[in-house]
C-alpha positions as a LaTeX table, in Angstrom:
\begin{tabular}{lrrr}
\hline
Residue & $x$ (\AA) & $y$ (\AA) & $z$ (\AA) \\
\hline
Met1 & $-20.67$ & $-5.56$ & $-90.93$ \\
Ser2 & $-18.66$ & $-9.56$ & $-91.15$ \\
Val3 & $-18.52$ & $-11.77$ & $-88.06$ \\
Ala4 & $-15.99$ & $-14.76$ & $-87.95$ \\
Glu5 & $-16.17$ & $-18.76$ & $-86.81$ \\
Asn6 & $-14.85$ & $-19.02$ & $-83.81$ \\
Glu7 & $-14.65$ & $-20.87$ & $-81.10$ \\
Gly8 & $-13.26$ & $-21.77$ & $-77.53$ \\
Phe9 & $-14.03$ & $-22.90$ & $-74.14$ \\
Arg10 & $-16.89$ & $-20.28$ & $-72.32$ \\
Leu11 & $-17.78$ & $-20.20$ & $-68.77$ \\
His12 & $-21.71$ & $-20.15$ & $-68.48$ \\
Glu13 & $-21.89$ & $-20.27$ & $-64.25$ \\
Trp14 & $-19.53$ & $-18.56$ & $-61.83$ \\
Gly15 & $-17.47$ & $-21.76$ & $-60.38$ \\
Gly16 & $-19.20$ & $-23.80$ & $-63.18$ \\
Pro17 & $-17.23$ & $-26.09$ & $-65.53$ \\
Leu18 & $-15.77$ & $-24.98$ & $-68.65$ \\
His19 & $-17.93$ & $-26.02$ & $-72.28$ \\
Trp20 & $-16.68$ & $-26.24$ & $-75.48$ \\
Asp21 & $-18.71$ & $-23.68$ & $-77.58$ \\
Arg22 & $-18.57$ & $-22.42$ & $-81.44$ \\
Trp23 & $-20.66$ & $-19.27$ & $-81.55$ \\
Gln24 & $-20.06$ & $-16.03$ & $-84.34$ \\
Leu25 & $-17.59$ & $-13.33$ & $-82.85$ \\
Ala26 & $-18.64$ & $-9.73$ & $-84.68$ \\
Asp27 & $-16.29$ & $-7.52$ & $-85.98$ \\
Pro28 & $-13.92$ & $-5.20$ & $-83.34$ \\
Gly29 & $-15.18$ & $-2.12$ & $-82.68$ \\
Pro30 & $-13.89$ & 0.89 & $-83.40$ \\
Thr31 & $-11.52$ & 1.16 & $-80.89$ \\
Glu32 & $-10.69$ & $-2.14$ & $-80.96$ \\
Val33 & $-8.62$ & $-5.07$ & $-82.31$ \\
Gln34 & $-8.66$ & $-8.39$ & $-83.27$ \\
Val35 & $-6.56$ & $-11.01$ & $-81.96$ \\
Glu36 & $-5.97$ & $-14.66$ & $-83.41$ \\
Val37 & $-4.26$ & $-16.14$ & $-80.20$ \\
Glu38 & $-1.05$ & $-18.18$ & $-80.03$ \\
Ala39 & $-0.95$ & $-19.04$ & $-77.27$ \\
Cys40 & $-2.56$ & $-18.34$ & $-73.27$ \\
Gly41 & $-1.29$ & $-18.38$ & $-70.17$ \\
Val42 & $-2.88$ & $-20.36$ & $-67.50$ \\
Gly43 & $-2.63$ & $-19.94$ & $-63.15$ \\
Leu44 & $-4.26$ & $-19.50$ & $-60.28$ \\
Thr45 & $-5.60$ & $-15.93$ & $-61.48$ \\
Val46 & $-7.95$ & $-17.71$ & $-64.03$ \\
Leu47 & $-8.79$ & $-20.25$ & $-61.60$ \\
Asn48 & $-9.84$ & $-17.27$ & $-59.24$ \\
Asn49 & $-11.89$ & $-15.42$ & $-61.82$ \\
Ser50 & $-13.58$ & $-18.60$ & $-63.81$ \\
Arg51 & $-15.03$ & $-19.06$ & $-59.24$ \\
Gly52 & $-16.24$ & $-15.02$ & $-59.43$ \\
Glu53 & $-13.98$ & $-14.80$ & $-56.42$ \\
Asn54 & $-13.71$ & $-11.04$ & $-57.07$ \\
Trp55 & $-16.88$ & $-10.38$ & $-59.69$ \\
Asp56 & $-19.82$ & $-13.07$ & $-60.07$ \\
Asp57 & $-22.23$ & $-10.88$ & $-61.95$ \\
Pro58 & $-24.35$ & $-13.60$ & $-63.92$ \\
Gly59 & $-24.78$ & $-10.03$ & $-66.27$ \\
Leu60 & $-21.43$ & $-10.69$ & $-67.17$ \\
Leu61 & $-21.65$ & $-14.21$ & $-68.27$ \\
Pro62 & $-21.54$ & $-16.81$ & $-71.18$ \\
Arg63 & $-17.39$ & $-15.23$ & $-70.62$ \\
Val64 & $-14.04$ & $-16.81$ & $-72.44$ \\
Pro65 & $-11.19$ & $-17.22$ & $-69.57$ \\
Gly66 & $-7.67$ & $-16.17$ & $-70.16$ \\
His67 & $-5.90$ & $-13.09$ & $-69.40$ \\
Glu68 & $-2.34$ & $-13.63$ & $-71.00$ \\
Leu69 & $-2.54$ & $-13.89$ & $-74.55$ \\
Val70 & $-0.65$ & $-14.08$ & $-76.83$ \\
Gly71 & $-1.11$ & $-13.40$ & $-81.33$ \\
His72 & $-1.29$ & $-11.39$ & $-84.16$ \\
Val73 & $-3.61$ & $-8.90$ & $-85.15$ \\
Val74 & $-5.53$ & $-10.29$ & $-88.01$ \\
Lys75 & $-8.42$ & $-7.62$ & $-88.00$ \\
Thr76 & $-8.67$ & $-2.84$ & $-86.63$ \\
Gly77 & $-11.08$ & $-1.08$ & $-86.12$ \\
Ala78 & $-11.93$ & 2.00 & $-87.71$ \\
Gln79 & $-10.02$ & 4.55 & $-85.63$ \\
Val80 & $-6.93$ & 2.11 & $-84.24$ \\
Glu81 & $-4.18$ & 3.99 & $-86.20$ \\
Asp82 & $-1.22$ & 2.76 & $-83.64$ \\
Arg83 & $-1.91$ & $-1.16$ & $-83.93$ \\
Ser84 & $-1.64$ & $-3.33$ & $-87.57$ \\
Val85 & $-3.21$ & $-6.37$ & $-89.04$ \\
Gly86 & $-0.31$ & $-8.61$ & $-88.84$ \\
Asp87 & 1.15 & $-7.27$ & $-85.24$ \\
Arg88 & 2.58 & $-9.76$ & $-83.21$ \\
Val89 & 0.80 & $-8.93$ & $-79.56$ \\
Leu90 & 0.28 & $-9.30$ & $-76.08$ \\
Ala91 & $-2.84$ & $-8.61$ & $-73.78$ \\
Tyr92 & $-2.33$ & $-6.01$ & $-70.50$ \\
Phe93 & $-4.90$ & $-7.76$ & $-68.56$ \\
Tyr94 & $-6.82$ & $-4.54$ & $-66.35$ \\
Leu95 & $-9.24$ & $-2.84$ & $-69.11$ \\
Ser96 & $-8.06$ & 0.88 & $-68.02$ \\
Cys97 & $-8.98$ & 3.72 & $-69.63$ \\
Phe98 & $-6.16$ & 5.31 & $-70.87$ \\
Ala99 & $-7.56$ & 8.70 & $-70.50$ \\
Cys100 & $-7.73$ & 9.93 & $-67.01$ \\
Pro101 & $-5.01$ & 11.10 & $-64.82$ \\
Ala102 & $-4.00$ & 7.72 & $-63.18$ \\
Cys103 & $-3.18$ & 6.47 & $-67.17$ \\
Leu104 & $-1.75$ & 9.70 & $-68.59$ \\
Ser105 & 0.91 & 9.64 & $-65.93$ \\
Gly106 & 1.52 & 5.85 & $-66.83$ \\
Arg107 & $-0.25$ & 4.70 & $-63.74$ \\
Glu108 & $-2.86$ & 2.68 & $-65.49$ \\
Glu109 & $-3.28$ & 0.13 & $-62.93$ \\
Arg110 & $-4.71$ & 2.49 & $-60.56$ \\
Cys111 & $-7.65$ & 4.14 & $-63.68$ \\
Thr112 & $-9.78$ & 5.48 & $-62.07$ \\
Ser113 & $-12.33$ & 4.52 & $-64.56$ \\
Ser114 & $-11.28$ & 0.59 & $-65.45$ \\
Gly115 & $-13.53$ & $-1.35$ & $-67.00$ \\
Gly116 & $-12.36$ & $-4.76$ & $-65.77$ \\
Arg117 & $-10.69$ & $-6.98$ & $-66.06$ \\
Leu118 & $-9.31$ & $-9.31$ & $-69.49$ \\
Gly119 & $-11.43$ & $-13.03$ & $-68.77$ \\
Ile120 & $-13.71$ & $-11.64$ & $-67.13$ \\
His121 & $-15.29$ & $-8.33$ & $-68.43$ \\
Arg122 & $-14.02$ & $-9.11$ & $-71.31$ \\
Asp123 & $-13.61$ & $-12.37$ & $-73.35$ \\
Gly124 & $-9.63$ & $-13.92$ & $-73.16$ \\
Gly125 & $-7.53$ & $-15.98$ & $-74.98$ \\
Tyr126 & $-9.24$ & $-19.71$ & $-74.51$ \\
Ala127 & $-10.50$ & $-18.83$ & $-77.64$ \\
Arg128 & $-8.92$ & $-19.26$ & $-80.68$ \\
Leu129 & $-9.81$ & $-15.21$ & $-81.51$ \\
Thr130 & $-11.04$ & $-12.28$ & $-79.31$ \\
Asn131 & $-11.74$ & $-9.03$ & $-79.34$ \\
Ile132 & $-9.35$ & $-6.18$ & $-77.35$ \\
Pro133 & $-9.51$ & $-2.81$ & $-76.82$ \\
Ala134 & $-6.52$ & $-1.21$ & $-79.08$ \\
Gly135 & $-4.47$ & 0.03 & $-75.57$ \\
Asn136 & $-4.41$ & $-3.20$ & $-74.57$ \\
Ala137 & $-2.57$ & $-4.73$ & $-76.91$ \\
Val138 & 1.02 & $-4.24$ & $-76.14$ \\
Pro139 & 3.61 & $-4.72$ & $-79.27$ \\
Leu140 & 5.65 & $-7.71$ & $-79.08$ \\
Ala141 & 8.94 & $-8.88$ & $-81.06$ \\
Glu142 & 8.29 & $-11.55$ & $-83.16$ \\
Gly143 & 11.45 & $-13.64$ & $-82.20$ \\
Ile144 & 10.29 & $-14.24$ & $-78.83$ \\
Asp145 & 8.73 & $-17.92$ & $-78.03$ \\
Ala146 & 5.21 & $-17.45$ & $-77.84$ \\
Val147 & 4.54 & $-20.40$ & $-75.45$ \\
Ala148 & 7.87 & $-18.38$ & $-73.54$ \\
Ala149 & 5.89 & $-14.85$ & $-73.97$ \\
Thr150 & 2.91 & $-16.10$ & $-72.11$ \\
Thr151 & 5.04 & $-15.64$ & $-69.04$ \\
Ile152 & 5.34 & $-11.95$ & $-69.84$ \\
Pro153 & 1.86 & $-10.14$ & $-69.54$ \\
Asp154 & 1.22 & $-11.33$ & $-65.50$ \\
Ala155 & 4.01 & $-14.10$ & $-64.42$ \\
Val156 & 6.70 & $-11.12$ & $-65.14$ \\
Ala157 & 4.98 & $-7.98$ & $-65.13$ \\
Thr158 & 3.50 & $-8.39$ & $-61.57$ \\
Pro159 & 7.16 & $-8.78$ & $-60.29$ \\
Val160 & 8.65 & $-6.06$ & $-62.43$ \\
His161 & 5.88 & $-3.69$ & $-60.81$ \\
Ile162 & 6.87 & $-5.58$ & $-57.91$ \\
Cys163 & 10.56 & $-4.67$ & $-57.40$ \\
Arg164 & 10.75 & $-1.38$ & $-58.93$ \\
Ser165 & 7.28 & 0.35 & $-57.61$ \\
Arg166 & 7.20 & $-0.82$ & $-54.98$ \\
Leu167 & 10.06 & $-2.54$ & $-53.28$ \\
Asp168 & 12.42 & 0.39 & $-54.80$ \\
Leu169 & 14.64 & $-3.26$ & $-54.58$ \\
His170 & 18.21 & $-2.49$ & $-54.25$ \\
Ala171 & 21.87 & $-4.18$ & $-55.44$ \\
Gly172 & 23.01 & $-5.55$ & $-52.17$ \\
Glu173 & 19.31 & $-5.60$ & $-50.18$ \\
Arg174 & 17.86 & $-9.42$ & $-48.82$ \\
Leu175 & 14.33 & $-10.98$ & $-50.00$ \\
Val176 & 12.55 & $-14.13$ & $-49.32$ \\
Val177 & 9.30 & $-14.73$ & $-51.72$ \\
Val178 & 7.31 & $-17.15$ & $-50.40$ \\
Gly179 & 5.33 & $-19.04$ & $-52.85$ \\
Ala180 & 8.50 & $-18.59$ & $-55.14$ \\
Gly181 & 7.98 & $-22.12$ & $-56.71$ \\
Gly182 & 4.32 & $-21.19$ & $-58.47$ \\
Gly183 & 3.71 & $-19.03$ & $-61.51$ \\
Val184 & 4.69 & $-15.96$ & $-60.11$ \\
Gly185 & 6.89 & $-16.55$ & $-57.48$ \\
Ala186 & 9.34 & $-18.05$ & $-60.35$ \\
His187 & 9.49 & $-15.34$ & $-61.84$ \\
Leu188 & 9.75 & $-13.03$ & $-59.35$ \\
Val189 & 12.72 & $-14.62$ & $-58.38$ \\
Gln190 & 14.60 & $-14.14$ & $-61.20$ \\
Val191 & 13.17 & $-10.68$ & $-61.53$ \\
Ala192 & 14.36 & $-9.64$ & $-58.40$ \\
Arg193 & 18.19 & $-11.56$ & $-58.43$ \\
Ala194 & 18.35 & $-8.74$ & $-62.11$ \\
Cys195 & 17.82 & $-6.00$ & $-59.37$ \\
Gly196 & 20.71 & $-7.27$ & $-57.58$ \\
Ala197 & 18.75 & $-8.75$ & $-54.49$ \\
Glu198 & 19.72 & $-11.86$ & $-52.82$ \\
Val199 & 16.93 & $-14.23$ & $-52.54$ \\
Ala200 & 15.33 & $-16.12$ & $-50.79$ \\
Gly201 & 12.45 & $-18.52$ & $-51.79$ \\
Val202 & 10.02 & $-20.00$ & $-48.98$ \\
Asp203 & 7.96 & $-23.46$ & $-51.14$ \\
Arg204 & 6.97 & $-26.93$ & $-49.54$ \\
Ser205 & 7.78 & $-29.77$ & $-52.13$ \\
Ala206 & 10.99 & $-30.78$ & $-52.69$ \\
Asp207 & 10.35 & $-29.98$ & $-57.15$ \\
Lys208 & 9.42 & $-27.01$ & $-55.92$ \\
Leu209 & 12.64 & $-26.40$ & $-53.33$ \\
Ala210 & 14.34 & $-28.08$ & $-56.66$ \\
Leu211 & 13.61 & $-25.32$ & $-58.96$ \\
Ile212 & 14.10 & $-22.42$ & $-56.60$ \\
Glu213 & 17.82 & $-23.83$ & $-55.82$ \\
Asp214 & 18.26 & $-23.78$ & $-60.25$ \\
Leu215 & 16.71 & $-19.97$ & $-61.02$ \\
Gly216 & 20.05 & $-19.39$ & $-57.88$ \\
Ala217 & 17.85 & $-18.80$ & $-55.09$ \\
Val218 & 18.51 & $-19.83$ & $-51.13$ \\
Ala219 & 15.48 & $-22.17$ & $-50.95$ \\
Val220 & 13.76 & $-22.86$ & $-47.71$ \\
Asp221 & 11.33 & $-25.68$ & $-47.05$ \\
Ala222 & 8.09 & $-23.92$ & $-45.20$ \\
Ala223 & 6.96 & $-27.84$ & $-43.63$ \\
Gly224 & 5.39 & $-25.38$ & $-40.88$ \\
Phe225 & 5.97 & $-21.52$ & $-41.29$ \\
Gly226 & 5.91 & $-21.87$ & $-37.18$ \\
Ala227 & 9.30 & $-23.91$ & $-37.65$ \\
Thr228 & 10.77 & $-22.39$ & $-40.94$ \\
Arg229 & 14.40 & $-20.97$ & $-41.00$ \\
Ile230 & 16.72 & $-18.98$ & $-43.47$ \\
Glu231 & 19.96 & $-20.57$ & $-42.34$ \\
Gln232 & 21.75 & $-19.92$ & $-44.93$ \\
Trp233 & 21.25 & $-16.29$ & $-44.05$ \\
Asp234 & 22.24 & $-14.71$ & $-40.31$ \\
Gly235 & 20.24 & $-11.90$ & $-39.59$ \\
Pro236 & 16.70 & $-11.08$ & $-40.24$ \\
Val237 & 15.92 & $-9.50$ & $-44.36$ \\
Asp238 & 15.25 & $-6.28$ & $-45.55$ \\
Ala239 & 11.85 & $-7.43$ & $-47.83$ \\
Val240 & 9.06 & $-10.20$ & $-47.99$ \\
Val241 & 7.21 & $-11.20$ & $-50.60$ \\
Asp242 & 3.82 & $-12.64$ & $-49.59$ \\
Leu243 & 2.47 & $-14.76$ & $-52.45$ \\
Val244 & 0.80 & $-17.61$ & $-50.39$ \\
Gly245 & $-1.38$ & $-14.91$ & $-48.18$ \\
Ser246 & $-2.75$ & $-16.98$ & $-45.51$ \\
Thr247 & $-2.15$ & $-15.68$ & $-41.47$ \\
Gly248 & 0.72 & $-17.92$ & $-40.74$ \\
Ser249 & 2.41 & $-17.17$ & $-43.52$ \\
Leu250 & 2.02 & $-13.27$ & $-43.09$ \\
Gln251 & 2.46 & $-13.20$ & $-39.83$ \\
Trp252 & 5.70 & $-15.45$ & $-40.42$ \\
Ala253 & 6.72 & $-12.76$ & $-43.04$ \\
Leu254 & 6.63 & $-9.73$ & $-40.79$ \\
Asp255 & 8.67 & $-11.49$ & $-38.30$ \\
Gln256 & 11.21 & $-11.86$ & $-41.05$ \\
Leu257 & 11.84 & $-8.41$ & $-41.66$ \\
Gly258 & 14.60 & $-5.96$ & $-39.71$ \\
Gln259 & 14.53 & $-2.43$ & $-38.98$ \\
Gly260 & 13.10 & $-0.60$ & $-42.36$ \\
Gly261 & 11.96 & $-3.91$ & $-43.50$ \\
Arg262 & 9.02 & $-3.80$ & $-46.08$ \\
Leu263 & 6.25 & $-7.45$ & $-46.42$ \\
Cys264 & 4.58 & $-6.85$ & $-49.91$ \\
Val265 & 1.46 & $-8.27$ & $-50.02$ \\
Val266 & $-0.41$ & $-9.62$ & $-53.57$ \\
Thr267 & $-3.26$ & $-11.74$ & $-52.08$ \\
Thr268 & $-7.00$ & $-10.48$ & $-51.40$ \\
Phe269 & $-8.27$ & $-13.13$ & $-49.51$ \\
Arg270 & $-11.40$ & $-12.46$ & $-48.32$ \\
Asp271 & $-11.18$ & $-14.34$ & $-44.88$ \\
Val272 & $-7.88$ & $-13.58$ & $-44.35$ \\
Ala273 & $-6.61$ & $-10.83$ & $-41.62$ \\
Leu274 & $-2.84$ & $-10.00$ & $-39.99$ \\
Pro275 & $-2.78$ & $-8.12$ & $-36.67$ \\
Val276 & $-0.21$ & $-5.68$ & $-36.87$ \\
Ala277 & 0.50 & $-3.81$ & $-33.58$ \\
Pro278 & 1.87 & $-0.32$ & $-34.38$ \\
Arg279 & 3.61 & 0.12 & $-31.70$ \\
Asp280 & 5.99 & $-2.59$ & $-33.50$ \\
Leu281 & 5.56 & $-0.31$ & $-36.56$ \\
Val282 & 6.47 & 2.48 & $-35.51$ \\
Ala283 & 9.88 & 0.92 & $-33.06$ \\
Arg284 & 11.25 & $-0.70$ & $-36.26$ \\
Glu285 & 10.25 & 1.70 & $-38.90$ \\
Leu286 & 8.10 & $-1.67$ & $-41.04$ \\
Val287 & 6.65 & $-1.14$ & $-44.16$ \\
Cys288 & 3.52 & $-3.14$ & $-45.17$ \\
Met289 & 2.21 & $-3.06$ & $-48.50$ \\
Gly290 & 0.40 & $-4.63$ & $-50.87$ \\
Ser291 & 0.72 & $-4.23$ & $-55.22$ \\
His292 & $-1.69$ & $-5.13$ & $-57.58$ \\
Tyr293 & $-0.55$ & $-5.54$ & $-61.00$ \\
Ala294 & 1.61 & $-3.74$ & $-63.99$ \\
Thr295 & 1.81 & $-0.98$ & $-65.95$ \\
Arg296 & 2.01 & $-1.19$ & $-69.86$ \\
Arg297 & 5.71 & $-0.19$ & $-69.40$ \\
Glu298 & 6.35 & $-2.15$ & $-67.30$ \\
Val299 & 4.72 & $-5.07$ & $-69.59$ \\
Gly300 & 7.31 & $-3.65$ & $-71.98$ \\
Glu301 & 10.32 & $-4.04$ & $-69.29$ \\
Ala302 & 9.24 & $-7.26$ & $-68.92$ \\
Ala303 & 9.53 & $-8.54$ & $-72.41$ \\
Arg304 & 12.88 & $-6.98$ & $-72.85$ \\
Leu305 & 13.48 & $-9.12$ & $-69.78$ \\
Val306 & 12.66 & $-12.19$ & $-71.36$ \\
Gly307 & 14.17 & $-10.84$ & $-74.94$ \\
Ser308 & 17.54 & $-10.54$ & $-73.25$ \\
Gly309 & 17.54 & $-13.80$ & $-71.08$ \\
Leu310 & 17.73 & $-12.23$ & $-68.09$ \\
Val311 & 14.34 & $-14.13$ & $-67.32$ \\
Arg312 & 13.74 & $-17.52$ & $-68.34$ \\
Pro313 & 10.22 & $-17.94$ & $-68.37$ \\
Val314 & 9.42 & $-21.36$ & $-66.46$ \\
Ile315 & 6.69 & $-23.44$ & $-68.53$ \\
Gly316 & 5.92 & $-26.63$ & $-66.41$ \\
Ser317 & 3.23 & $-27.87$ & $-68.63$ \\
Thr318 & 1.83 & $-27.02$ & $-71.99$ \\
Val319 & $-0.71$ & $-28.67$ & $-73.76$ \\
Ala320 & $-3.47$ & $-27.80$ & $-77.06$ \\
Ala321 & $-6.21$ & $-25.88$ & $-76.23$ \\
Pro322 & $-9.18$ & $-28.48$ & $-75.78$ \\
Glu323 & $-6.79$ & $-30.41$ & $-73.44$ \\
Val324 & $-6.50$ & $-26.95$ & $-70.52$ \\
Glu325 & $-8.43$ & $-28.46$ & $-68.00$ \\
Ser326 & $-5.50$ & $-31.40$ & $-67.10$ \\
Leu327 & $-3.52$ & $-27.59$ & $-66.37$ \\
His328 & $-6.25$ & $-26.83$ & $-64.15$ \\
Asp329 & $-5.83$ & $-30.40$ & $-62.63$ \\
Gln330 & $-2.29$ & $-29.39$ & $-61.79$ \\
Leu331 & $-2.95$ & $-25.90$ & $-60.38$ \\
Arg332 & $-5.72$ & $-27.66$ & $-57.77$ \\
Ala333 & $-3.67$ & $-29.57$ & $-57.01$ \\
Gly334 & $-0.68$ & $-27.85$ & $-56.45$ \\
Arg335 & 0.93 & $-29.78$ & $-58.73$ \\
Leu336 & 2.36 & $-27.75$ & $-61.03$ \\
Leu337 & 6.22 & $-25.81$ & $-61.40$ \\
Gly338 & 5.81 & $-22.80$ & $-62.51$ \\
Arg339 & 2.49 & $-21.48$ & $-65.50$ \\
Gly340 & 1.25 & $-23.82$ & $-67.55$ \\
Ala341 & $-0.18$ & $-22.61$ & $-71.14$ \\
Ile342 & $-2.31$ & $-23.86$ & $-73.53$ \\
Thr343 & $-1.49$ & $-23.74$ & $-77.72$ \\
Trp344 & $-4.14$ & $-23.36$ & $-80.26$ \\
Thr345 & $-2.50$ & $-26.21$ & $-82.68$ \\
Ala346 & $-5.27$ & $-28.75$ & $-82.54$ \\
Arg347 & $-8.71$ & $-28.64$ & $-82.67$ \\
Pro348 & $-10.86$ & $-31.41$ & $-80.80$ \\
\hline
\end{tabular}
């Protein structure tokens, strides 16, 4: 077995700082591929994962973060038949088994034998090279810019799942996106409009509201949810997706729904609860649902939407990989429009 010299950022403690390390990376296992990373997306999910918000097992460390990676296959395992050296790929976030009944039915996000998440249980794209299961290497056309492509596996695929699999969004319906100026929200607005829906986007800062308008949606200032109104629309809405996840935003979202309305929740904050009266659910025939990630087919659909121009990747800032902490600072301060991305074009 040979090894490759690798470098990148690793976490040595959950919630701790990133360390620039150099180490030797072994050849991929029999069912794995080794990917040379072109670029990797940077969003709030990376920060939440790095804090150990959902998994904080010290046995998983050191760990390379970053699940929205794009690159080329440079080595393949002995049993890999459907990926070849030179193939361009992006990474499927969930380490699904691809063999259980859920996976075999095309619902890989519901895998019953999941190995966890890329960037948490396996090294991700904050390094030049990474080994991932071949099943997680989704084909990507060469014609899509690498930085733009970093939005596909999560920031665009998640909205595809929300609109198609969860909300079953139809042309002419009215959708409100709470937190529409963020990395997922800016792409959710576009996917929903591609489904034919009318869209209103709720956010706070002037630059995010301007972005929402630029994407063709009604911009709504959420200075305070109690006073927030969609003045351009007369009457209730068909669906709301809440990407903020506070008690106030969730209650506001529920109040906007008309008869048969659907509320889709994407956040997983531990200490947030939403009181819902069963009487109200029955009388208005409301549906409250959750949504997490996407299927591999939906990742492919996300790539087609980007490739066709129906969805324009929104990248607020791009830096060379060694400067990734500047993107993290923008995210923490709420200043980053859309997604951030790092590129592997410079050495520290």
